[in-house]
Each structure stands twice: as structure tokens, then as C-alpha cells.
C-alpha positions as CSV (number, residue, x, y, z in Angstrom):
1,M,0.0,0.0,0.0
2,K,1.3,3.4,-0.9
3,N,2.5,5.6,2.0
4,F,0.9,8.9,1.1
5,S,2.8,12.1,1.9
6,L,1.2,14.7,4.1
7,Y,0.9,17.0,1.0
8,E,-1.0,14.2,-0.8
9,K,-3.2,13.7,2.2
10,I,-4.3,17.3,2.4
11,E,-4.6,17.6,-1.4
12,T,-6.9,14.5,-1.3
13,L,-8.9,16.0,1.5
14,I,-9.5,19.3,-0.4
15,E,-10.6,17.4,-3.5
16,Y,-12.9,15.2,-1.4
17,I,-14.6,18.3,0.1
18,E,-15.1,19.7,-3.4
19,D,-16.4,16.5,-4.8
20,N,-18.8,15.9,-1.9
21,I,-19.8,19.5,-1.1
22,E,-23.5,18.6,-1.1
23,E,-23.0,15.8,1.4
24,K,-22.9,16.0,5.2
25,L,-19.2,16.4,5.9
26,T,-18.2,15.7,9.5
27,L,-14.8,16.0,11.2
28,E,-14.8,12.3,11.7
29,T,-15.3,11.6,8.0
30,L,-12.7,14.2,6.9
31,S,-10.2,12.8,9.4
32,D,-10.7,9.3,7.9
33,V,-10.3,10.7,4.4
34,A,-7.0,12.5,5.3
35,G,-5.6,9.6,7.3
36,L,-4.9,11.9,10.2
37,S,-6.2,12.0,13.7
38,K,-8.8,14.7,14.4
39,F,-6.3,16.6,16.6
40,H,-3.6,16.6,14.0
41,L,-5.9,17.4,11.1
42,I,-7.2,20.4,13.0
43,R,-3.7,21.6,13.6
44,V,-2.5,21.1,10.0
45,F,-5.6,22.8,8.5
46,K,-5.2,25.8,10.8
47,K,-1.7,26.3,9.3
48,I,-3.0,26.3,5.7
49,S,-6.2,28.4,6.2
50,D,-7.4,31.5,8.0
51,S,-10.3,29.5,9.3
52,T,-10.9,26.2,11.0
53,L,-11.6,23.1,8.9
54,M,-15.3,23.0,9.6
55,N,-15.7,26.7,9.0
56,Y,-13.9,26.2,5.6
57,V,-16.4,23.4,4.7
58,R,-19.3,25.6,5.6
59,S,-17.8,28.5,3.6
60,R,-17.3,26.3,0.5
61,K,-20.9,25.0,0.8
62,L,-22.2,28.5,0.9
63,A,-20.1,29.6,-2.0
64,S,-21.4,26.6,-4.0
65,S,-24.9,27.4,-3.1
66,L,-24.7,30.8,-4.9
67,N,-25.0,29.1,-8.2
68,P,-28.6,27.7,-7.8
69,L,-29.6,31.0,-6.1
70,L,-28.4,33.0,-9.2
71,N,-29.2,30.5,-12.0
72,T,-32.3,28.6,-10.9
73,D,-35.6,29.3,-9.3
74,M,-35.1,26.7,-6.6
75,R,-36.7,27.6,-3.3
76,I,-34.3,28.6,-0.5
77,I,-35.4,25.7,1.6
78,D,-34.5,23.4,-1.3
79,V,-31.0,25.0,-1.7
80,A,-30.5,24.5,2.0
81,N,-31.4,20.8,1.7
82,Q,-29.2,20.3,-1.3
83,Y,-26.2,21.4,0.6
84,N,-27.1,19.5,3.7
85,F,-27.8,22.3,6.1
86,E,-30.0,21.0,8.9
87,H,-32.7,23.6,8.6
88,E,-33.6,26.4,6.2
89,Q,-33.0,28.9,9.1
90,T,-29.5,27.4,9.7
91,Y,-28.7,28.1,6.0
92,I,-30.1,31.6,6.1
93,R,-28.3,32.5,9.3
94,S,-24.9,31.0,8.0
95,F,-25.4,32.9,4.7
96,K,-26.0,36.2,6.5
97,N,-23.0,35.7,8.8
98,E,-20.8,34.9,5.8
99,Y,-22.0,37.6,3.3
100,R,-23.9,40.2,5.4
101,I,-27.0,39.7,3.3
102,T,-29.8,37.1,3.2
103,P,-30.1,34.6,0.4
104,A,-33.4,36.1,-0.7
105,K,-31.9,39.7,-0.9
106,F,-28.8,38.4,-2.7
107,R,-31.0,36.7,-5.3
108,R,-33.0,39.9,-5.8
109,S,-30.2,42.5,-5.8
110,H,-27.3,40.5,-7.2
111,T,-25.0,42.2,-4.7
112,P,-21.4,41.0,-5.2
113,V,-20.1,38.9,-2.3
114,K,-16.6,37.8,-1.3
115,I,-16.3,34.0,-1.2
116,V,-13.9,31.6,0.3
117,D,-12.4,29.8,-2.7
118,K,-11.0,26.3,-3.0
119,I,-7.6,26.2,-1.3
120,N,-4.5,26.2,-3.5
121,F,-1.1,25.1,-2.3
122,S,1.1,28.1,-3.0
123,F,1.5,28.5,0.8
124,C,3.8,25.5,1.2
125,K,6.5,23.4,-0.5
126,E,6.1,19.6,-0.7
127,F,8.9,17.3,0.5
128,E,9.1,13.5,0.6
129,H,7.1,13.0,3.7
130,G,6.0,16.4,4.7
131,V,5.5,20.1,3.8
132,L,7.3,23.3,4.6
133,F,5.0,26.3,5.1
134,N,5.9,29.8,4.0
135,P,7.5,31.8,6.8
136,Q,5.7,33.8,9.5
137,F,7.4,36.7,11.2
138,V,7.7,36.9,14.9
139,V,9.6,38.8,17.5
140,K,10.9,36.6,20.3
141,P,12.3,38.0,23.6
142,E,15.7,36.9,24.9
143,F,15.7,33.4,26.3
144,K,18.1,31.0,28.0
145,V,18.9,27.4,27.1
146,V,21.0,24.6,28.6
147,G,22.2,21.6,26.7
148,I,25.1,19.5,25.3
149,K,27.3,21.5,22.9
150,D,29.6,20.0,20.3
151,I,31.4,20.9,17.1
152,I,30.0,19.0,14.1
153,S,31.5,18.9,10.6
154,E,29.3,19.1,7.6
155,E,30.8,15.8,6.3
156,D,30.1,13.9,9.5
157,N,26.7,15.3,9.8
158,F,25.8,14.3,6.3
159,I,27.3,10.7,6.5
160,E,26.6,9.9,10.1
161,N,23.5,12.0,10.8
162,E,25.3,13.5,13.8
163,A,23.0,16.4,14.7
164,N,19.9,14.2,14.7
165,N,21.6,11.4,16.7
166,R,22.9,13.7,19.3
167,G,19.5,15.5,19.5
168,V,17.7,12.2,20.1
169,D,20.2,11.1,22.7
170,F,20.0,14.4,24.5
171,F,16.2,14.4,24.5
172,F,15.7,10.9,25.8
173,N,18.7,10.5,28.0
174,H,19.9,13.8,29.4
175,R,17.2,16.6,29.4
176,H,15.7,15.3,32.6
177,K,19.0,16.3,34.4
178,I,18.4,20.0,33.8
179,K,16.8,22.1,36.5
180,N,14.7,25.2,36.0
181,A,13.3,23.9,32.7
182,I,10.5,26.1,31.4
183,N,9.1,23.4,29.1
184,P,11.1,20.1,29.3
185,N,9.1,18.6,26.4
186,T,10.1,21.3,23.9
187,Y,13.4,20.5,22.2
188,I,15.6,23.3,20.9
189,G,18.4,22.5,18.5
190,L,20.7,25.5,18.4
191,T,23.3,26.0,15.6
192,R,26.0,28.7,15.9
193,V,28.2,29.3,12.9
194,I,31.9,29.5,13.6
195,N,32.5,31.6,10.5
196,N,31.1,31.7,7.0
197,E,34.1,29.8,5.5
198,S,34.1,27.0,8.1
199,D,32.9,23.5,7.4
200,Y,32.1,23.2,11.1
201,T,29.3,24.5,13.3
202,Y,28.5,24.4,17.0
203,Y,25.3,22.3,17.6
204,M,23.6,22.3,20.9
205,P,20.6,20.1,21.7
206,S,19.0,22.0,24.5
207,I,15.8,23.0,26.4
208,Q,14.8,26.5,27.6
209,V,15.4,27.3,31.3
210,S,14.5,30.2,33.6
211,E,17.9,30.5,35.2
212,F,21.4,29.2,34.8
213,N,21.5,27.4,38.2
214,D,23.0,24.0,38.9
215,I,24.0,23.3,35.3
216,P,24.7,19.6,35.0
217,Q,28.3,18.4,34.4
218,N,29.4,18.5,30.7
219,M,26.5,20.8,29.7
220,Y,26.6,24.3,28.6
221,C,24.4,27.4,28.8
222,D,23.6,30.0,26.1
223,T,21.5,33.1,25.8
224,I,19.6,33.7,22.6
225,P,19.2,37.5,22.1
226,A,15.8,39.1,21.5
227,S,15.3,39.0,17.7
228,K,12.9,39.2,14.9
229,Y,12.6,35.8,13.1
230,A,11.4,34.3,9.9
231,V,9.8,31.1,11.2
232,F,9.4,28.2,8.8
233,Q,7.3,25.3,9.9
234,Y,7.8,21.8,8.7
235,V,5.0,19.2,9.3
236,G,5.6,15.6,8.5
237,N,3.6,12.4,8.7
238,H,6.4,10.5,10.5
239,P,7.9,10.3,14.1
240,V,10.0,13.2,15.3
241,E,13.0,10.9,15.5
242,E,12.9,10.5,11.7
243,I,13.6,14.2,11.0
244,S,16.9,13.2,9.7
245,N,19.9,15.3,8.7
246,L,19.0,14.7,5.0
247,T,15.5,16.1,5.7
248,M,17.0,19.2,7.4
249,L,19.5,19.7,4.6
250,T,16.7,19.5,2.0
251,L,14.7,22.0,4.0
252,F,17.6,24.4,4.5
253,D,18.6,24.2,0.9
254,Y,15.1,25.3,-0.1
255,I,15.0,28.0,2.6
256,F,18.4,29.4,1.7
257,Q,18.0,29.2,-2.1
258,T,14.4,30.5,-2.3
259,W,13.5,32.5,0.8
260,I,16.7,33.8,2.5
261,P,17.6,36.0,-0.6
262,K,14.2,37.6,-0.4
263,L,14.8,38.5,3.2
264,N,18.3,39.9,2.7
265,Y,19.4,37.6,5.4
266,D,23.2,37.5,6.3
267,F,24.3,34.8,8.8
268,S,27.3,36.8,10.1
269,K,25.4,40.1,10.3
270,E,22.5,38.5,12.2
271,G,24.7,36.7,14.7
272,G,25.4,33.5,12.9
273,F,22.8,31.3,14.6
274,H,19.5,29.6,13.9
275,F,17.5,27.0,15.8
276,E,14.8,24.4,15.4
277,E,12.0,24.0,18.0
278,I,10.1,20.8,18.4
279,N,7.2,20.2,20.8
280,S,7.1,16.5,21.6
281,E,3.7,16.7,23.3
282,I,1.9,17.2,19.9
283,A,3.9,14.5,18.1
284,S,2.8,10.9,17.4
285,E,4.0,7.9,15.3
286,N,2.7,9.6,12.1
287,Y,2.9,13.3,12.9
288,C,5.6,15.8,13.8
289,E,6.2,19.6,13.7
290,A,9.4,21.5,13.6
291,N,9.6,25.3,13.7
292,L,12.8,26.6,12.1
293,Y,13.9,30.1,13.4
294,F,16.1,32.4,11.4
295,P,16.9,35.9,12.9
296,I,16.4,38.8,10.6
297,S,16.9,42.6,11.2
298,L,14.3,44.3,13.3
């Protein structure tokens, strides 16, 4: 059986909604179609739309219902039934909330209304088992981290998957030793560039702390300055542990070749660091999220 990528799952879901727009579409049904849990489907959809999944479904039903209102003499109650609204008044109320006009008045006046169109996928880039969303921009205050720092060469990282291996080892075997943790279930993988010509970087699997007290032996502390960031989010239908070095290299290649030039980003000028943030509490065997933070000028 084919293992569908997250991109394919969401694309299939959008097409299913369009093809079955007149049917009763429940969250349970859509979750089954997408092959995602309801919790993870809601999270993914929120990233690709300005509305919730079920609000999107309702908006698409309303948009589709404009056709019979304009081009047929169907009664409003029949239009409501065709698009599986429970009652005529439910349809009228939803229509008015969406378009600030009743169906009857819309039919009489032909007032133009702004509709929610079928989602396109220009907001993200497809990868083998996941998608990378276009960046959002945030300002994050200074924060402190504690973790295990090491120097990793590009060659060792590519061949041996060093950063991923050390991150997994830290998260499962060492993070519990750190005191003053703010959220021990959120992993921060901090990269600091030695210089722009070097084939080596500092990589520090870590967690955020409130204070630098009682730092465990062989661990280090670091303070990330207050910065404006371009934040890219990767969502994959696989375990967190399978975010491999190859995956990260593919993501970074796309980010640096496509997006960073648009942002006029300069590693050395902006401090020569970036980090990934992964919340293990929302991960599962077939779902993970990673936020990739790149500082840019305020």
C-alpha cells in the first residue's frame, strides 16, 4: 500500500470536500479521508487556512450554493437541503453571517459577495514525507537554554546524521537532568556558525530554562538574544526521530536558495545562529512539527 505524503493527504482532502460538497461532511469523516487524527488534522488545517476546517467546509458549501440562487428558481429551503444544512434557518443564518446579506436579498439584488475559494497550495512546499510552510514573522524575547554542545562537521553530519543522533540522545537520556526547565518537552536545536568559511558549526541540543543554576556536568548554557525571526514550519507524517539530517539539509537548501535571498538575510550580520524548536507533546508515530527560526533585522 502506498504511503501517502502529508501533502498528498491534504490535497486529497481538499478534493474530497469539493467532490462531496453537497453531502454531510463531519470532522470524523474528513479525518478518515485524510488519514490523520482529528487533533492533528485540525492543527494542520489551521496552518493552511485562515479558518478552521469545519468553517472552511461551511464557507465552501455557501459559495457553491450561490450558483442555484443565481441561476435557478429553486426555493431557498431546497437549496439549504441540497447542501445539507440541517434547517432552512440554519442556512439563512450562516449565509447572512458569511455575506452580510440574506439569500433572498442576494438573489433579488445580485450584490457581489466575497467568497472563500478552494484552497490552493502556494502557501507550502512539498517534500518527501511532509510540507514546509511559507514563513511567518515573529519577535521573540531573549531566552536561555542549557544543553550539550559540540562541534559538528558538515561531512560527519551528512554521513553519520550526527546532529539528529545527538539530539535524540539528549532528549531521551539527558534533558531530565536539567533544572529550571520552562518546558522540558520542547526541544531546541541551536546552531551557531563559527564563521562563514568553516565546514564546522556548534550544535547544541537543549531546552529552555528560567535561570542558569546547577548546570549539569558536561553541559553548557547559552543566551539567545531578542530577535525578529522568519519562522518556517515543517510538518511531516512520521515520528519526530525521523527528522533526519537529510531532511533538514533539504529544507535548509530550499530556505536558503528560495527565501533567504528575499529576506536579505546575512548569517554573520545577524549573529550567525538559527535553531529548530520541536514540541514532543503534539507528536505521534505519524505526525511531527518543527519550527525553524532564522533571525532577521528588526
